[in-house]
N, C-alpha and C positions, 0 to 999 in steps of 0.2 A: 504494500500500500504506500502511496506517495501523497499523503494528505497535505504535505507542504505545498505541492504543486497544485492541488485542487484549490487551496486557499489563495495561492499566488494568482491563479486564473481569475478568481473572484475579485481580488484586490486590484489587479490590472484593469479589470472592467470598470472600476471606479476612477482610476487615475490616468489611464492612457486612452485618449479619445480615439486614436486610430484602431487600437485593439478592440475597444468597445464597439465600434462600428463593424468590425469583422465578426465579433460575437453576435451581432444582430443580423448580419447579412450572409456570412459564410462561416458558421461556427466550426465546421469540420476543419477548414483551412486554418482558422484561428488557433485551434487546439493541436494542430499537426506537429509542432515542434516541442510540445511539452512531454516530459517523460511520465505520462499518466499510464496507469494500468488499463487493460481493456475494459474492466468493470467501471472504472472512473470515467473513461472516455464515453462509454455507452450511456452512463447515467447523465452526463452533460447533454449529449446529443438527443436523448429521449426526454430531457427536462425532468428527470427523476430526482427532485430535491431531497426526498426522504432517503433515497439510497445514498446520496452524497453526504447527508447529515449522519447517517448511520456509519458511514465510512470514516467519520471524524471531522468533516468540514465544519467550520465555524458558522453558526446560524446567521450572525450579522453579516459576514462576508457573503454568504449565499444570497442574502436578500438583495445584494447589489445587482444580481442578475435580473431580478424582477423589477427593481427600481428603474433600470435603464432598458427594460423590455428586451433583454438579450435572449437568444435561443427561442424567441417567440413566446417567452414566459411573461405573464402579467402578474401584477401584485395579488390579485384575487386568486389566481391559480396557485401561486406560491403559498399564500396563506391557507388555502384549502388543503394543500399537501401537508404543510407543517402541523395543522390542527389534527390530522390523523394520528400523529405521534402521541398526542395527549388522550386520544380516545373520545374526545368530545368536540362538538362544533358550536361555538357561541356566535351566532350571526346577529350582529348589531342592527342590521337592516330590518330583520324580523322583529326586533325589540323596539323599533321606533326611534332609535337613537340616530 
């Protein structure tokens, strides 16, 4: 496992505008030079945030992918995935907030 590189990808998404755009438009190409495991690479490309989190990725850094809509990921989709880790779903929209 290379969780350092998973976190590095997420960090670069926030700080490097060129890399961020590649993560939005050509994610496979953006990830090509990183020494990720096959499992990590597949999790990124399939937008499986739960898998990346379980592999040890930092939740805050993972959220950068959704913040900038990389990999086709939205904030709602990211939140929905992460809520499954807690086993509950608190939907503020349904509560009228």
